[in-house]
N, C-alpha and C positions, 0 to 999 in steps of 0.2 A: 599224656600217658601221667598217671598217677600212681605212684608204689608199683610199677609193673603192670598196672590194669590201663587199658586202652577204653577210653571212655567215648571218644569221638573218630570211629575207625577212618582209615585213610579212603576207602570206598565211599564215604558221606561226603568227606571234605571235597573230594575230587568230583561229586557229582555236580551236574550243570545246576539243579535246584539250590545248592550250597553255594554255587559261586554268585548265581544272581542274587540271593540273599545279601551276600558280602558286599557285592558291587551296590545293589541298592541303598545298604546302610553307610557304605562308604559316599556314594552320593548325597543322600539326604545330611550327613553329617559336613560334608565340605559345601551344600549350599546353606544350610543354617548358619555355620560359621561365618561365611560370607554375610548374610543377613545381620547378624549380630553385629558384625564390624561395621557395617554401612549404616544401621538405623540407631544402632544404643545408643543412649545420653552418655555423653563424658564425664561422669562424676567424679573421675580421679581430677579433672581440671580445676583449678581455682576460678575459671571463668562460672562455673555452675556455682550459684547460691540460691539454689530453689528450694527442693524438699530435703528432708534429712537424710540426704544419700550423700556419701564422698568415698574415698579411697580407704579400703579395707587396710587395717593391720596386718603386716607380713604373718607373723605369728598365729592369728587367727584364720586366714586361708591356708596356711599348710597344716593345719590342724583339721581343718573342714577337708582338703585335700585327701590327706592320709586316712582319717576316720570312715569317709563317706564311702570308700571301698569294702570297708567290713559290713557296713550297715547295722551296727550294734541296736539292740533293745534293751535301755536300760531300766528293765525291771527287776532283775535279779543278777547277781554276779555271775551265774551260770551262763546267761546269755550275753552276757557284755563286763567281763571283769574288769579291764581297764577304765573305760569310760561309766560303768557305774561308779567305781573310786573317784574317777573326776570329778563327776558330777556331786559328790559328797563335798568334797574338796572346795569345787567351785561354789558350793551352798556354804559353806564355813568363810570363805573370802567375800563373799555379798555380806554376810553377818559381820565380819569385821568392819567392813565398809561403813556398814551402816550404825557401829558402836554397839552393837549387840556382845551380849556375852557368850563366848565359845565354850567357856570352862565349866565340865560337868560339875567341878567341885565348887563352883562359887556359889557362897553361902547367901547373898544378899540380892542377885539378879537370876531370874530364870533362865535357862539353856534354851539357845535359840536355836532354829533350824530352818533352811532354806533349799528349795528345792528349784529346777528347770521346768519351765513351761513352753510351749510353741510360740507362745506371744504373749503380750502385756493383757490382750482381750481376756485371754484364759486365765492369765492370773488374778486380774481384777474379778472373772467370775468365780472363781474360788474363795476369793477373801469375802465375798457377799455371801456366798454359800457357807462358810465358816461363821460369819455374824448372825446368820439364821440358825444357825445349828445350836451356837452358842446362848443364845438367846431363848431359845425354847427348851434347853437342855433341862433344867430346873421344873420345867413344868413334867416334862416325862417322867423324872424322878419322883416327884410329887405324886401323879398320877398312879405311877407304879406301887407306891407305899402304901396309897389311899385305897387300891383296889382289895377287897377282902380275899379275893382268889388268886392274888398274885404272889410272885416268891418274894417280893421285898416287903409285904405287911408285917413283918418281925421287925422289921428296922425299929429301934426304941425311940420313944418319945424324947429323950434326951438329945437325939442328934439335932446340934443348933449351929448355924452359921451367924455370919454379921452381914447386916443389910449394907448397902451402899452409903448408907448415913451413919453406918459403925456401930449401931446397935446388935448386939448380940439376941439373937431369936430363935427359939424353936421352930426348926425346919416345917413341921406340918402347922404352924403358928402363922406362917407370911401369907401375906395376901397375893393374890395374883400380880398385882401392881409390884411388890417387893420381889416375888419372884423373878418377874421379868427385867428386873434392875438390879440383880447382884453383879459387883462387880468382877472381872473376867478372872481375875485370880482367884476369888472366891469361887467361882464355878468350876475351874480347872482343878483346885484343891481335894474335892468333892471327893472322888474315887479315892484318894489318899487318905481322908480324914476317917472315910467310910472303914478302908482296911485297918487303919491303925487303931481306930478307938472300937470296932465291933469285930474285926476280923474278917469283913467281906470284901473278897479277893476280884481284882479289877476283872478277871475272866469270870468269874460268876454274876458280877454286876452288869458286864455287858449283855450277857445272857438273858439275864434277867428284864433288862431293859429292852431288849430287842423287839416285843410286840407295843410298847409304849414310845418308842423313839420316832422322832420326827422323820428320820429317815425309810422307818418302816410304814408308819400311820398318816404321813403328811401332816400338813401344819394346820388344815382344815378340822381334823378330829379333837386336836389339842386346843386351837380356837372356842370349838363349841363347848368341849367340857368346861375350859374355864372363863366362858362368857365372854370371850373378848370380841367385843364390837369393831373395834378398828383395828386395821392391817398396820403393823408397826411400819415407820418411815425410814427412808435411808437419804441423807443429805449430802449433796454435792454442788461444787459450783456449777452456775450456768455454762461455764466453758467446759464444761465435762466431755469425755471422749464418748464417742459412742457406743462402747461397751458397756456401761451402766445401764441404761434402761433395756439392752440386751440382757444383760446379767440379772434384772429385775423379773423380767420375763420368763427366763430359763428357771430362777431357784423358785418361782411361784408367789412371788409378793405383789408383782404387777410393776407395770413400767411408769404407770401413774403415781405410784409411791415411792418412785425415785425423785425425790424434792429436790427442783433445782433453783439454788440461791443465788439470788441476783449479784452481780461483780461491781466492783467499783472501778473508776475511770482507769486505773490500770490493767483490769482485768483479772483483778485477783478477787477471790471470796469476799463480799462484803462482809465481816464480821458481824456487824449489829444487826445486819438483816438474817444472820444464822443464830443469832442470841434471840432475836426476835421469836422465831420459828420454834426453838426448843422451848421458850416460855411457854407458846400455844400448846406445844405437846405435852409439857409438864401441867398445866393447868387441864386439859381434855383429859388427861393419864392416857395418851397415845404413845405407846412404846417405841423406841427409837432403835435399830438395830445399828446404825454407824454413823459417822461424819468423814468425809474423804478431804485431805487436803492436796489439792492438786500441787506437785511439786516440778513445776515445768509445763505447762499448757501447752500443747503441739500448735495452737496456732502465735500465741501472744509470747510463750515463753515466759508465762508468768508464774510466781512461786507464791502461793497461798501463805496466810501468815500462821503457819504450824502451831508455833509457840503459844499464839491467842487461843485457837482451836483446843489445845491441851488443857489451858488455863479454863476455858469455858468448862470442858468437861469434867474437870475436879470443882467447879463451882456448883455445876448443876448436880453431881453426885451428891454432894451436902444437901442438895433438896429434895433428892431420893430420885433422880432420872440419870441412868447410867447408860453407855453407850460406848461401842470399840470408835478407835479413831485408825484410819486407813489412809497410807501415804501412796497415792497413785503419782509414784515417780519414775514411770514409765519413761519419761524424757529427761528429767532432771535428775535421777539418784546418781548417776556417775560424776556429777558435780560435786559429790560430796567427797571424790578423790581430791579436791582441792583445798580440804581441812587439814591441819596438821593432826595426828592421831593422838589420842588422848582425851581428857575431859575438859580442856580450855583450848582456846588460839587467840592469836593477835595478828591483826589485820597488819600486813606489809604490802609494800609494792616492790620486791626486789628487781633486778633485772638481768640477763644473761650480756656477759661483755661480746661484743662483736662488731663494732663500729654501724654499719649502716645496714648493716644485717639483723641487729639487735633486735628480740622481739622482747618486749617487756613483760612480766608477768605480773597480770591484773587480780589483787583480789576481786572477790564478788563484793556486792553492797553488803554493810554491814549487818542489815538486817535479813538479807537471803543469805549470810553465813550463818546467823541464829537460828533460821528455821530449817537450814539443813543440819545444822549439828543437833536438833530436836527430833530429827528421823529416831534417834536410840530410844526415844519414849513413844513411839507409835506401837499399835499392837500388830499391824502386818503393813509392809512394803511391797507393791509392785516395783519391778525395775526391766527395762528391755536391754539387752547387751548389743541387739543389733540397730540400737540407736546411737547413742553416744558412746557406747562400748568399742564400736569400730571392728565389730565381727557380721559375719553373713547372715542373711537370713535363713529361717525363722529361728528367733530366741526370745523369751522373757524369763522371767524368776520371779519367784515369792517368795519372801522372808518374814517369818515369824518371831516375833521377840520372846514369846514361850512356845518353845517346839511342841509342848503337849497339846496344843491347839491342833495338832495336825490329824490328831486320833479322832477329832469331831466329823471327819467327811471320810472316815474309812468305816469297813465294815468289820475289820479285824484290829489288831492292836501291835503292829509291827514295831520291833525296836532297833533301831539303825545304829550300830556301833559306831564311835566318831572317831575319827584319826586325829592327827597331832595337829596343832595349830600351823596354820602355813600363813604367807605374806600375801599382800595384795598386789595384782598386777600391776604393771606400769603403763596400761594402754589407754588408762579413761583420759578426760576431757585435760588435759594441761592448764588451761587458764590464758592462754594468748590474748594478747589483744584485738584481735580480728574483729571480733562483733562488736567491740566500743567505738573502732575505727570506721567500721559500716554506719553505725548508728551515727556516729559523727557526719558521714557522707549524705545520709538522706536528711539529718535533720538541718544541713547547711546549703543544701543541692540548690535551692531557688533562692534567687532575691527578688524584691518587688518591681524591678525592670523587667524580669521574665513574662514570658507569656503563659505560665504554670506555677502553680504551686505546689511544693513536695512537702508534706505533714507527716511527722512519727507520729504513732500511736501513742508514744508514749511521750508526756510532756517533757519540753525542755525545763533546766532549773527554773529559770526567769517565770515559765508559767506556772509551774507547780506552786512557787511562791508568789503567786497572785499579782507578779508584775509583769502582764503582757507588753507593756511598752517598752522592754528592754530586749523583748524576743530578736530584733533583728542586730541588735547591737552584739548580743550573745553569738549571733550565728555568725557574723563576722570576726570575734573571737575564733570561733570554731575553725573557721577558714585559715586565720591566720597562724593561729598558734598548735593547731593539730593537723589540717589536712594537708597544710603546705611543710610540712616537718617531716625529716625521719622518725624514725622510732627513738634513735640516739637523741635527736636535739628535744624530743618530747621530754623524754627522762630529765636531760639536763637543765630545761627549764623550769620543773616542777618546783623546786626550792622557791622561787622568786615568785612566779606565777600560778602557782598550784594549780598547773595544768592536768596531773593526773585526777585529782578530787572531779575536775570536770568531765572527764574522759569517763569516769566509772559512772558518773551521775547520768550519762546517756544511755537511751535504749533500755530493754527490758531487763527482768532479772536474769536471765541466763543467756542465749547465744541466737535468739531469735529476733528479727527485728521486722515489725510491721508498720507501713506506710500508705499513704494514699495520696492521690493527685487531683487536683483539681486546675481548671483552664480559663484563661482570661479572654475577653472580648479584645476586639483593636484599640477598643478606648479604656482598656485597664482595668473595667468592672468583673470581678469574678463571676462565674456561672454559679447559679444558685442550684441548679437543677440535679438532684441525686442520680437519676437516670443518665444524664448527657455526662457526668463524671465516670459513673460506671462504665458506660461504652469506651472513653478514652481508654482507662485501663483494660478493656476487653482487648481492645486493638491491638495495645502494648503487648500484653503477655502473648499476642498470636506471634509476635515479631520475636520474642526473646524466649521462646519453647517449641519443641517439637509439636505440631499441630497436624501433620500429613506426611503419609510415606515420600512425598516428594521431598520434603525438608533434609536438608543436609545438616546433621546434627553437628559437625565439626565448623559448619560455617556461621552458627549463630553466636552472636558476638557475647554474649552473657546468658546466662538462664537465672530466671526468677519464676515463682510461682505465686499464686494468689490465692485468698480467702475470703468468706464471707461474713459479715459483721450483721446479723439478723437483730429487730427487734425482740425475739423471744428469747434471745440469751444476752444482748448486748443492751436491752432497752432498759429504761430505768435510769437514765443518766449518763451511763459512757458513752453509749453510741450516738446519743444527742450532742455531748459536749466533744466529741471528735468530730462531727459534721459541722457544728458549730465554728470551729479551729480551722475547717477547710474553706469557711466562706457557705456552705450550702445551707437548703433548707432543712432546720435540724428537729422540727415536729412532725416530720412527714413519717409514715410507717414504713419506708422504703429501708430494704436491706444494703448495706455500703460494700462496695469491693474493696479488698485492700490487698496491697503486693507483699509478699511474707519472703522474707531474705533470711536462711537459715545458715548460719556462717559453721559449717564443720570442717573445712581445709584449713589447715596451718600454714599454709604456704603462701597465703597473700601477704603476711607480714613480713615472711623471709625474703620477698620480693620489693620490700620499702625502699631501696635503694632506686628500683626501676619504676617507682611511683604506680605500682600496678591497681591499688585500690582507687585511685583518682582518674586513672585509665577507664577502669569499668564505669566510674561516675559520670566521665564525658560520654562514653558510648551510650548511657542511659538518656540521658539528657538530649543528645541527638534525636535518638530514638522519638522522645516525648516531643520535641519542638517539631518534627516532622508531622506527627500526628494532630498537632494543636493549630499550627499556624498557616493561615489558608495559602498567602502568598509565597511558602518559601519551598513547598515539596508536593507531588503529587499523592502522598498519602494522607494529606492534612485532609481532617474531617471534621473537627469539632468547630472551629470558625465557619466552614462553609456551610454546615447542617444547620449552622443556628444565624445565619446571617440576616439581619432585618431590612433588606432589600426588597423591591418590587419582583414578582413574578406574574406567571401564566395560572388561572384558576379555572376551575371548572366546578359547574353544578348541574344537578339535574333538575329539570324545569316539571314543574307540577299544578295541575289546574287550568279552566279556561272561564269559569265564572269569573275568578280572579286568579292571577299567574302568582305563584311561590316559586324560590329557588332552595333547592336543599344541596349544601357544601358538600364538597367532595374532600373530606377533611384527612390528614394525614398526621398521627403521631411523631412520626421521626423526624417531620421536618419544621423548622421555627413557624416558618412563612405561612405554613398549612395546619398548624396545631391549634385548632380551634372549630368548633360547630357551630354553621351557622345556618339561619332559617330567616329568608327576607320576602317580603311582599314585594313584588316589581311591576311596572309596567314599562313594555316596549314600544319603539316608535311605531308609527304606522306601518311600515314597511315591514319591519320584525314581526309586529303583533299580527299582520295578515300572512306573513310567511308561515308564523306557529299554528295559527288555527289553520292551516290547509295542511299542516303536518300529522296535526294529531287524527289520530283514527287512521292514518292512510302508512303506518311504520309500524312494525313489529318491535322497533328497537326502542332503547331509551334515548329520549330527547335530551341532550346534553348540551348546555350553555357555556361557552369557553371564552374565556376575555382574549379580545385580539390583540391586546398589547399586553406588556406586565404591568402589575397594576400592585400598589400596596395597599393590600385589601385591609389590614389592622387600621392603618391612618384614615382609609375611605371610611370606613364605619363607626370609628370614632368621632368622623366630623359628622356623623349623620343625627339629624334633628327633625323632628315633625315638621313638616310644612318646606324645610329646606330641599332644594334641588341637589340631590347628589347622583350623580350618572356616571357610566362608564361604557366603552364601546366591546361588542362582543360578537362572536360568531355562533350562530344554531346549527348542532352537529349530530348526526347518527354513526352508529357503527358501521352499518352496509355502504353508507354514500358520503361520509366524511363532511366537510362544509357543506350546508344546504341553503342556509341563509348568512352572506357574510356582513360584518360590520353593521350592527342593529345597535341602537341607543337604546341602553337599559337604565331606568330613572327606578331607585329605591323611593318605595313609599312607606312601609313599616319594617321597623327590625325586630323579626320575634325571638330570635335567638342569637347571640354571639358570645360564645362561652368559650375560656380558654381550655384548653386541653394537657396543659403542661403539669408533669407529675404531680407537683404542690397542689393541683387544683382537683384532682381526682381522688377518689374514694379509696380506702384500703382494701376492700371487698366487693365482690360482686353482689347483686341484691340476691336474697334468698327468698324463695316461695312466690316470685314474681317477675315482670321484665317490664321496666319501663319504658314508655314512647311519649314525645311532644306530639300534641294533638293542635292541629291548626287547619286553617281552611275558612271556609264560608259556612251557611246553613247550609246549601245546596252540595258543596264539596269538602269532603273532610280526608285532612291527610295525616299520616303518622311517620316520624322518622325515630329510630331508637335511641334514647339517651344513652350517651356514651360516658360512663362514669369511670372505666379502668382501660388500662391497655395491656395487652393486645385486647383487640373487641372485633367486632362484625358491622358492617353497616346493613340496616334495613330499615327499608322505608316502602310504603305503600300509599297508593292515589286511590280517592273517592272509594274510602272505606264507608262501610253501611253500619252506623253508629245507633244502638236502640238501646232506651233507657228505661229502666222500671218507672212505673207511676210514683213512687216516691222519691226519685230523683228531683234537685233542684233544675231551674232553668240556667244550663252551663252556658249559654252562647254569649253573653257577655265576658266570661272567662275567655272564651276562645277567641273573640276578637282582640282582647289584649294580649294575646300570646302568652297566656298563663296558664293553659290546659296540660295535665299530664294525664294520661291514661296507662294504667298498669293490667297486662294480661296477668289475669290471677291463676296460680296453678302451674304456669312456665317457668320451671325453677332457674333462673340463668346461671346462679352459681354452680346448678350440676352442670349445664351446658358448657360452660366454658374449662380450659378454653377450644376453641374452634380450630378445626383443621388449618394449615397454614396457607393453603390454596382452594380456588374454588372447585377445581377438579377433585380434590380428595374429599371436599364438604360434600360433594354429591356422588360419589366412586360407590356403588353397590346398592343404594336405596333411589338413585335417581334423583330429581329436582320435584318430581311429583311427591314423594315422602317426606320431604324438609317439613317443620313445622311451620314454618313462613312461608306460606304459598298460596296460589292463587284460592279464592273460595273457603280458606281455613276460618273456623269461627270459635272465638275467644270469650269465656268470661272475662267482663272488665270492671274496675273501678276508675272513676274518674276523680281528680284529684286538681287544687290550686297549687300552682308552681310557689312555693315559699319565697324564692331567690327573684332578683331582677335580672333582666335578660343578657345581662352581660357578667354576671356573677359566675363563679367554679361551682361544680357541684359536689365538691367532698361534703358529706354529712348531710346533703341536701335532702336524700330520700328518707333518712332516718328523721331526719327534721320533720318533714311533709308528714310521716306517718304517726309522727308520736305526737304532733302539735293539733293536726285537724283530727279531732274525736272520732270524725266519720267522712267517708269520701263524698263528693258533690252528687256524686251519683252512682248506681250500678246498673249494669245490665250486660249485652252482648256487644261483639265487633266482629263484623266480616269483611276479608280482604276483598278488594276488587280484583280486576284483570290485571293492573300494571303492578306489579311486586320487582322490589330490588334487592337482591340478598349479594353480597361481596366482601370477602374477608380479606383480599389482596390489596387494595389501594389503601384504605385507612391504617394498616399495619406497615407498609411497602419502606424499605429504607433505601435508598436509591444508593448508598454509599456502604452498604453491607456487601459483603463476599459473598458468593452464591455458596449455599451450605451443599456439604457432600456427605456422604455416608462414610465417614472414617472408618469407622470401625470395619466395614464392609471392603475398605478400600486396605486396609492393612491385613483382613484375611485374603483378599485376592493375591496380595503380593506372598503370603505364607504359603499361601495353596500351589504357588510355583513349584515349592520344593517337591510336593507330590505328584504333579505334572511331570517334574522332569525325572524323577523317579520311576515312574509308570514307563516311561519314554526308555529308561535303561531298559527296563525289563522287556516291553516290547522289541527294542532293536535285537536284543540277544536272540528272542525267539525268532525273529526273522533272519 
């Protein structure tokens, strides 16, 4: 009842339908609350060290709760008087935080302006939108002035501006290149200059520009009119957020013109590479919209050298190239709260009194402080309060150094009156020692005696100074002087041991730690396979995160998350250097998984007396050891899967004129990680049994070793004429063992090629599919060349190869085991990846429709294998087709009756957990709420 009016009458509230609706809502709320309580991640706990999530600031939560009840829309004061004013003040506070001028009467600095966005992605998008419009605004104005039928053709020829090189020129005389490179202030001053000198009001100017503005006609019209051949570029570090290419697509410049600049070994933009690309653009006269400094990359916590980027801009402006500088400080912006207010600062290391619970305030690295201080000279800044601002999702913000720039992305020219200056809140990052202590933990976690190595992404001071021989000594110092001490003891020892300087030198520029693991064989040698290191980290993260509805969040001992360092982003030195430090093959093109530890909670340092951080370190160490060491725990996989011990092996048997064996390779087991084709002879009983079996079974005939065999050693010892033999059983799927314990003598080694990751190609073949061609003149067989994992086993016996007349005699090449046949027009790269099971492979189409089937005919080329029988295939196919000017022969190949297709064995990992549809499992759990709500409705009706 409101003001005497009854809006929901008593008869409605007493109705059965009303009661059912309220009962259903009550039940749904109860069940959803129960699920959230059982399955939500405990971000509030200092055990959580994974994503950028933690407990929220109480003022933020209270403000969120209060405001969401009223659901205001901050468009005008009419719709939201309180929250609109609050947004204005928040914008002013953010401008103050970054050092922008908020004083309307400030004579020397432009007046800044900031507003709230839904997140950093939208803020970045708007900043690029502004950069685009700023770049094209002079073109629009010039086109309007040159149009004899336009309303601005009367602007006098005396209207002049300064180029970015400082020369005063008549606006009508500026070249297209000069128009595209006017400084930001010059462009924004134009409306006021036209009003001051010629009485042209901003309102009239805006109306006159409507039909020429990029907002109206699009950039294509302007580019065509001014004969622009190249689309302007936008530069950002390779570690860029995904919002940047997305923004490029939305604003119409295209994601390919968002140029990724390589990074250095610390994950920062390589300033030399940026300079090189700017020089290329200057030389080709390709305009640059902007350059981005990432102030806190979300993977590494790296701060780009903003001061150097700003200096580069100044240098290139003197050469005639100008562009905006944007700071993507979505993550790192709030770290500016650690800088003293004013125009300068002094690094210091004060500490709060408090005995064992003391938390030392750590100043950032000096260079990081300087780059944060330089934010005040950026043209625009993105920041995400829902990250290091400790407020609820979603909240982003965009700040402009010159508030006039906002008018470039509006169709009207609103004027927002500015309130009084307000102080900055106290809920940003305080700068406690947590991040450095975690950096110390990961840096010193492993010793040379451990079964694993833990290596931080950011190099230790000894590594960075080029003295890797001192690494272990430095790690021991970290254990002795940091990890084993309370915060008060660290502070007390600083005067004599300079401990705080070491602590500050550890980890990233902000509060994100990246680190990776590798493992050792029992003999102490490090694993070199990147895929195996990645697998270890994959297994560990499954134990340190919620992976399934059955997982109990409160029972997970600590939380971490992972990231991927890909060659596309981190290649060119950074990734290769990190792999090398881990002891891995560093010249392969594989991505590397890394752990990411985001230190958001300040509570860990307050628990210094209880040694909380070291407790988390011990927990992590225990999990790693359980996954690595074959003898210590049922979880152990690394050493077990890579044991170099004898095992049972199986081969498909091919041919009768001469017998060949095609090995059942397995990428995921070291003892089976090779592709083998052998020529063999069976003993008399075995030969007789085999020949009787051929033609009398529809099954593949498989030879399985009767005992565990060290296949690698066996093949290494093979020499022509040397009798190498083993015992095996002939088997079929239908009848099992049909001829036990037959002697097998190896007569020729066609192929014995490693399938470890470093021996594989980076890409699948494009435009063809390669096969090894072997056999005799009467019987020819083919096996698919396995160049990369995962893959598929394809093999065919007794194929019909018909070569054209211009082909050379290939028989000698086949007899040497050096023939490769390529199925032309079968695009392997397009076929990969194949389904994970044979059932999926054939479902819907049936075996008869799969391309590799009985009677299938292909156009082929025959080549000579350029490598030896035991060499890896990495680069082999490219080498073959490049160096051999033409194939040995061309023709057709038709598959016979015995065709093998299998995607399961070659990719099987016996140690892998069964895959489950996790999203479906979560949805099933959530759907229970709906079923229980419907049950309430049903029971009431009953």
